[in-house]
N, CA, C and O atoms as CSV, one atom per row, in Angstrom:
chain,resi,resn,atom,element,x,y,z
A,1,THR,N,N,0.992,-1.351,0.301
A,1,THR,CA,C,0.107,0.038,0.296
A,1,THR,C,C,0.912,1.338,-0.078
A,1,THR,O,O,2.008,1.550,0.441
A,2,LEU,N,N,0.238,2.379,-1.168
A,2,LEU,CA,C,1.251,3.197,-0.656
A,2,LEU,C,C,0.653,4.318,-0.588
A,2,LEU,O,O,0.252,4.674,-1.696
A,3,PRO,N,N,0.392,5.116,0.339
A,3,PRO,CA,C,-0.573,6.512,0.554
A,3,PRO,C,C,-0.494,7.853,-0.104
A,3,PRO,O,O,0.568,8.424,-0.355
A,4,ALA,N,N,-1.397,8.205,-0.303
A,4,ALA,CA,C,-1.830,9.289,-1.345
A,4,ALA,C,C,-1.025,10.688,-0.379
A,4,ALA,O,O,-1.440,10.997,0.738
A,5,PRO,N,N,-0.370,11.084,-0.756
A,5,PRO,CA,C,-0.137,12.288,-0.510
A,5,PRO,C,C,-1.808,13.137,-0.051
A,5,PRO,O,O,-2.827,12.900,-0.700
A,6,ALA,N,N,-1.790,13.974,0.985
A,6,ALA,CA,C,-2.815,14.784,1.532
A,6,ALA,C,C,-2.471,16.260,0.325
A,6,ALA,O,O,-1.420,16.900,0.295
A,7,VAL,N,N,-3.517,16.456,-0.435
A,7,VAL,CA,C,-3.381,17.661,-1.272
A,7,VAL,C,C,-4.885,18.161,-1.533
A,7,VAL,O,O,-5.873,17.448,-1.709
A,8,ARG,N,N,-4.803,19.816,-1.510
A,8,ARG,CA,C,-6.487,20.246,-1.973
A,8,ARG,C,C,-6.614,20.204,-3.402
A,8,ARG,O,O,-5.924,20.677,-4.306
A,9,VAL,N,N,-8.015,19.295,-3.376
A,9,VAL,CA,C,-7.478,18.961,-5.027
A,9,VAL,C,C,-8.651,19.973,-5.351
A,9,VAL,O,O,-9.545,20.344,-4.591
A,10,VAL,N,N,-8.352,20.445,-7.100
A,10,VAL,CA,C,-8.721,21.229,-7.330
A,10,VAL,C,C,-10.227,21.017,-8.587
A,10,VAL,O,O,-11.325,21.481,-8.894
A,11,SER,N,N,-9.066,19.805,-8.974
A,11,SER,CA,C,-9.842,18.987,-10.377
A,11,SER,C,C,-9.096,17.805,-10.196
A,11,SER,O,O,-8.017,17.709,-9.612
A,12,THR,N,N,-10.027,16.529,-10.973
A,12,THR,CA,C,-9.767,15.362,-10.746
A,12,THR,C,C,-8.649,15.019,-12.100
A,12,THR,O,O,-7.506,14.564,-12.080
A,13,HIS,N,N,-9.778,15.576,-13.566
A,13,HIS,CA,C,-9.161,15.906,-14.795
A,13,HIS,C,C,-7.870,15.195,-14.452
A,13,HIS,O,O,-7.048,15.590,-13.625
A,14,GLY,N,N,-7.788,14.059,-15.215
A,14,GLY,CA,C,-6.030,14.310,-15.839
A,14,GLY,C,C,-5.333,13.259,-14.892
A,14,GLY,O,O,-4.262,12.680,-15.078
A,15,ALA,N,N,-6.521,13.119,-13.449
A,15,ALA,CA,C,-5.331,12.211,-12.685
A,15,ALA,C,C,-5.061,11.221,-12.975
A,15,ALA,O,O,-3.995,11.088,-12.374
A,16,GLY,N,N,-5.290,9.995,-13.686
A,16,GLY,CA,C,-5.024,9.002,-14.560
A,16,GLY,C,C,-3.666,8.899,-15.556
A,16,GLY,O,O,-2.655,8.197,-15.517
A,17,ALA,N,N,-4.147,9.945,-16.465
A,17,ALA,CA,C,-2.709,10.000,-17.068
A,17,ALA,C,C,-1.817,10.305,-16.180
A,17,ALA,O,O,-0.890,9.495,-16.205
A,18,ALA,N,N,-1.680,11.219,-15.314
A,18,ALA,CA,C,-0.983,12.473,-14.502
A,18,ALA,C,C,-0.210,10.913,-13.695
A,18,ALA,O,O,0.962,10.587,-13.509
A,19,PHE,N,N,-1.094,10.466,-13.482
A,19,PHE,CA,C,-0.132,8.662,-12.970
A,19,PHE,C,C,0.400,7.409,-13.961
A,19,PHE,O,O,1.366,6.681,-13.734
A,20,THR,N,N,-0.214,7.376,-14.751
A,20,THR,CA,C,0.254,6.341,-15.855
A,20,THR,C,C,1.322,6.308,-16.165
A,20,THR,O,O,2.054,5.325,-16.047
A,21,GLY,N,N,1.756,7.836,-16.822
A,21,GLY,CA,C,2.441,8.124,-17.656
A,21,GLY,C,C,4.286,8.122,-16.576
A,21,GLY,O,O,5.324,7.591,-16.970
A,22,PRO,N,N,4.078,8.933,-15.166
A,22,PRO,CA,C,5.306,8.608,-14.841
A,22,PRO,C,C,5.513,7.102,-14.636
A,22,PRO,O,O,6.496,6.527,-15.103
A,23,LEU,N,N,4.482,6.425,-13.864
A,23,LEU,CA,C,4.902,5.348,-13.887
A,23,LEU,C,C,5.486,4.269,-14.988
A,23,LEU,O,O,6.300,3.447,-14.567
A,24,GLY,N,N,5.251,4.247,-15.857
A,24,GLY,CA,C,5.919,3.799,-16.609
A,24,GLY,C,C,6.857,4.164,-17.307
A,24,GLY,O,O,7.726,3.337,-17.583
A,25,ALA,N,N,6.980,5.889,-17.931
A,25,ALA,CA,C,8.456,6.046,-18.063
A,25,ALA,C,C,9.452,5.791,-16.890
A,25,ALA,O,O,10.664,5.733,-17.101
A,26,ALA,N,N,8.766,5.601,-15.316
A,26,ALA,CA,C,9.796,5.080,-14.494
A,26,ALA,C,C,10.027,3.821,-14.040
A,26,ALA,O,O,10.811,3.430,-13.176
A,27,LEU,N,N,8.844,2.917,-15.085
A,27,LEU,CA,C,9.270,1.695,-14.955
A,27,LEU,C,C,10.574,1.120,-16.234
A,27,LEU,O,O,11.445,0.254,-16.166
A,28,ALA,N,N,10.197,2.011,-17.251
A,28,ALA,CA,C,11.031,1.800,-18.389
A,28,ALA,C,C,12.583,2.101,-18.407
A,28,ALA,O,O,13.295,1.395,-19.122
A,29,ASP,N,N,13.236,3.289,-17.528
A,29,ASP,CA,C,14.189,3.488,-16.731
A,29,ASP,C,C,14.779,3.003,-16.109
A,29,ASP,O,O,15.925,3.443,-16.014
A,30,GLY,N,N,14.239,1.259,-14.918
A,30,GLY,CA,C,14.786,0.396,-14.257
A,30,GLY,C,C,14.158,1.296,-12.961
A,30,GLY,O,O,14.808,0.952,-11.974
A,31,ALA,N,N,13.294,2.167,-12.631
A,31,ALA,CA,C,13.250,1.857,-11.344
A,31,ALA,C,C,12.210,0.998,-10.775
A,31,ALA,O,O,11.198,0.838,-11.457
A,32,ALA,N,N,12.302,0.368,-9.533
A,32,ALA,CA,C,11.527,-0.852,-8.483
A,32,ALA,C,C,10.609,-0.111,-8.865
A,32,ALA,O,O,10.741,1.107,-8.987
A,33,LEU,N,N,9.393,-0.849,-9.141
A,33,LEU,CA,C,8.337,-0.819,-8.691
A,33,LEU,C,C,7.173,-0.042,-7.889
A,33,LEU,O,O,6.126,0.389,-8.372
A,34,ALA,N,N,7.766,0.064,-6.046
A,34,ALA,CA,C,7.574,0.715,-5.688
A,34,ALA,C,C,7.561,2.791,-5.756
A,34,ALA,O,O,6.774,3.738,-5.748
A,35,ASP,N,N,9.346,2.412,-5.833
A,35,ASP,CA,C,10.067,3.769,-6.327
A,35,ASP,C,C,8.936,4.149,-7.586
A,35,ASP,O,O,7.980,4.693,-7.035
A,36,ALA,N,N,8.827,4.105,-8.300
A,36,ALA,CA,C,7.846,4.412,-9.536
A,36,ALA,C,C,6.329,4.275,-9.346
A,36,ALA,O,O,5.648,4.843,-10.200
A,37,ALA,N,N,5.747,3.680,-8.463
A,37,ALA,CA,C,4.845,4.138,-7.861
A,37,ALA,C,C,4.513,5.348,-6.640
A,37,ALA,O,O,3.447,5.947,-6.494
A,38,ARG,N,N,5.583,5.477,-5.946
A,38,ARG,CA,C,5.779,6.386,-5.195
A,38,ARG,C,C,6.023,8.093,-5.938
A,38,ARG,O,O,5.728,9.221,-5.544
A,39,LEU,N,N,6.674,7.582,-7.123
A,39,LEU,CA,C,7.104,9.222,-8.223
A,39,LEU,C,C,5.453,9.278,-8.973
A,39,LEU,O,O,4.749,10.279,-9.104
A,40,ALA,N,N,5.194,8.086,-9.323
A,40,ALA,CA,C,3.686,8.442,-10.254
A,40,ALA,C,C,2.529,8.918,-9.298
A,40,ALA,O,O,1.719,9.678,-9.828
A,41,GLN,N,N,2.261,8.514,-7.635
A,41,GLN,CA,C,1.229,9.259,-6.809
A,41,GLN,C,C,1.724,10.629,-6.165
A,41,GLN,O,O,0.830,11.461,-6.008
A,42,ALA,N,N,2.618,10.883,-5.888
A,42,ALA,CA,C,3.686,12.961,-6.457
A,42,ALA,C,C,3.117,12.884,-8.007
A,42,ALA,O,O,2.187,12.084,-7.902
A,43,ALA,N,N,3.163,13.157,-8.929
A,43,ALA,CA,C,2.944,13.678,-10.137
A,43,ALA,C,C,1.098,13.891,-10.252
A,43,ALA,O,O,0.337,14.732,-10.731
A,44,ALA,N,N,0.961,12.491,-9.447
A,44,ALA,CA,C,-0.984,13.286,-9.931
A,44,ALA,C,C,-1.547,13.806,-8.612
A,44,ALA,O,O,-2.664,14.323,-8.657
A,45,ALA,N,N,-0.731,13.712,-7.112
A,45,ALA,CA,C,-1.348,14.981,-6.244
A,45,ALA,C,C,-0.908,16.463,-6.644
A,45,ALA,O,O,-1.496,17.482,-6.281
A,46,LEU,N,N,0.571,16.393,-7.699
A,46,LEU,CA,C,0.399,17.979,-7.991
A,46,LEU,C,C,-0.322,18.455,-8.889
A,46,LEU,O,O,-0.527,19.664,-8.991
A,47,THR,N,N,-0.827,17.547,-9.695
A,47,THR,CA,C,-2.170,17.494,-10.744
A,47,THR,C,C,-3.275,18.139,-10.407
A,47,THR,O,O,-3.823,19.225,-10.592
A,48,VAL,N,N,-3.514,16.610,-9.568
A,48,VAL,CA,C,-5.045,17.336,-9.322
A,48,VAL,C,C,-5.328,18.562,-8.319
A,48,VAL,O,O,-6.419,19.123,-8.217
A,49,ALA,N,N,-3.683,19.022,-7.294
A,49,ALA,CA,C,-4.266,20.026,-6.567
A,49,ALA,C,C,-3.897,21.263,-7.862
A,49,ALA,O,O,-3.966,22.458,-7.576
A,50,SER,N,N,-3.616,20.931,-8.885
A,50,SER,CA,C,-3.130,22.549,-9.775
A,50,SER,C,C,-4.363,22.854,-10.509
A,50,SER,O,O,-5.110,21.947,-10.878
A,51,PRO,N,N,-4.636,24.226,-10.761
A,51,PRO,CA,C,-5.833,24.266,-11.751
A,51,PRO,C,C,-5.326,23.674,-13.221
A,51,PRO,O,O,-4.211,23.175,-13.376
A,52,PRO,N,N,-6.286,23.804,-14.238
A,52,PRO,CA,C,-5.869,22.352,-15.649
A,52,PRO,C,C,-5.073,23.476,-16.032
A,52,PRO,O,O,-3.962,23.093,-16.401
A,53,ASP,N,N,-5.206,24.655,-16.083
A,53,ASP,CA,C,-4.422,25.835,-17.068
A,53,ASP,C,C,-3.230,26.037,-16.366
A,53,ASP,O,O,-2.496,26.715,-17.085
A,54,ALA,N,N,-2.559,25.710,-15.052
A,54,ALA,CA,C,-1.170,25.543,-14.598
A,54,ALA,C,C,-0.492,24.341,-13.880
A,54,ALA,O,O,0.125,24.014,-12.866
A,55,ARG,N,N,-1.075,23.831,-15.225
A,55,ARG,CA,C,-0.457,22.013,-15.077
A,55,ARG,C,C,0.965,22.084,-15.669
A,55,ARG,O,O,1.992,21.502,-15.321
A,56,ARG,N,N,0.812,22.668,-16.329
A,56,ARG,CA,C,2.346,23.050,-17.390
A,56,ARG,C,C,3.439,23.172,-16.464
A,56,ARG,O,O,4.545,22.899,-16.932
A,57,ALA,N,N,3.376,23.580,-15.051
A,57,ALA,CA,C,3.839,23.199,-13.859
A,57,ALA,C,C,4.473,21.697,-13.477
A,57,ALA,O,O,5.536,21.287,-13.011
A,58,VAL,N,N,3.496,21.243,-13.835
A,58,VAL,CA,C,4.120,19.582,-12.873
A,58,VAL,C,C,4.573,19.491,-14.244
A,58,VAL,O,O,3.987,19.410,-15.323
A,59,THR,N,N,6.657,19.554,-13.636
A,59,THR,CA,C,6.795,18.604,-14.436
A,59,THR,C,C,8.207,17.903,-13.480
A,59,THR,O,O,8.323,18.272,-12.311
A,60,ALA,N,N,9.181,16.942,-14.042
A,60,ALA,CA,C,9.761,16.009,-13.395
A,60,ALA,C,C,10.257,16.809,-12.319
A,60,ALA,O,O,10.173,16.313,-11.195
A,61,ASP,N,N,10.919,18.317,-12.476
A,61,ASP,CA,C,11.690,18.611,-11.518
A,61,ASP,C,C,10.659,18.973,-10.163
A,61,ASP,O,O,10.757,18.898,-8.938
A,62,ALA,N,N,9.710,19.372,-11.072
A,62,ALA,CA,C,8.311,20.078,-9.450
A,62,ALA,C,C,8.023,18.613,-8.976
A,62,ALA,O,O,8.439,18.386,-7.840
A,63,VAL,N,N,7.418,17.606,-9.585
A,63,VAL,CA,C,7.774,16.233,-8.775
A,63,VAL,C,C,8.629,15.963,-7.428
A,63,VAL,O,O,8.246,15.664,-6.297
A,64,ARG,N,N,10.389,16.250,-8.141
A,64,ARG,CA,C,10.952,15.683,-6.858
A,64,ARG,C,C,11.048,16.467,-6.299
A,64,ARG,O,O,11.327,16.097,-5.158
A,65,ALA,N,N,10.960,17.965,-6.405
A,65,ALA,CA,C,10.907,18.610,-5.302
A,65,ALA,C,C,9.679,18.499,-4.219
A,65,ALA,O,O,9.556,18.739,-3.018
A,66,PHE,N,N,8.763,17.969,-5.357
A,66,PHE,CA,C,7.066,17.903,-4.272
A,66,PHE,C,C,7.757,16.489,-3.158
A,66,PHE,O,O,7.778,16.346,-1.935
A,67,LEU,N,N,8.224,15.687,-4.244
A,67,LEU,CA,C,9.055,14.334,-2.845
A,67,LEU,C,C,9.768,14.730,-1.961
A,67,LEU,O,O,9.482,14.335,-0.831
A,68,ASP,N,N,11.197,15.837,-2.156
A,68,ASP,CA,C,11.742,16.030,-0.987
A,68,ASP,C,C,11.065,16.682,-0.318
A,68,ASP,O,O,11.586,16.717,0.797
A,69,GLN,N,N,9.960,17.378,-0.344
A,69,GLN,CA,C,9.600,17.701,0.901
A,69,GLN,C,C,8.221,17.655,1.548
A,69,GLN,O,O,7.675,18.452,2.311
A,70,SER,N,N,7.615,15.947,0.782
A,70,SER,CA,C,6.856,15.610,1.578
A,70,SER,C,C,7.111,14.641,2.452
A,70,SER,O,O,8.318,14.445,2.601
A,71,SER,N,N,6.141,13.708,3.324
A,71,SER,CA,C,6.103,12.793,4.217
A,71,SER,C,C,6.338,11.525,3.479
A,71,SER,O,O,6.860,10.588,4.083
A,72,MET,N,N,5.985,11.399,2.167
A,72,MET,CA,C,5.130,10.090,1.419
A,72,MET,C,C,6.458,9.159,2.170
A,72,MET,O,O,7.482,9.607,2.687
A,73,PRO,N,N,6.036,7.776,2.022
A,73,PRO,CA,C,7.512,6.872,2.399
A,73,PRO,C,C,8.354,6.376,1.523
A,73,PRO,O,O,9.352,5.763,1.904
């Protein structure tokens, strides 16, 4: 089980793609499933917490910064 980070949800539109894209990319790069899922959870959390017109700011660097600041296991 990987708990999702607590965020204020603005819109769930695109949450699935925001999860599966980073998950697949991380797995293709050789990441362990748990690490890939953690990255995907963070990307999806940032996505649903952002207004749709601001989601271009959800970059790989933004996801890594979010992970560094979060209490995700």
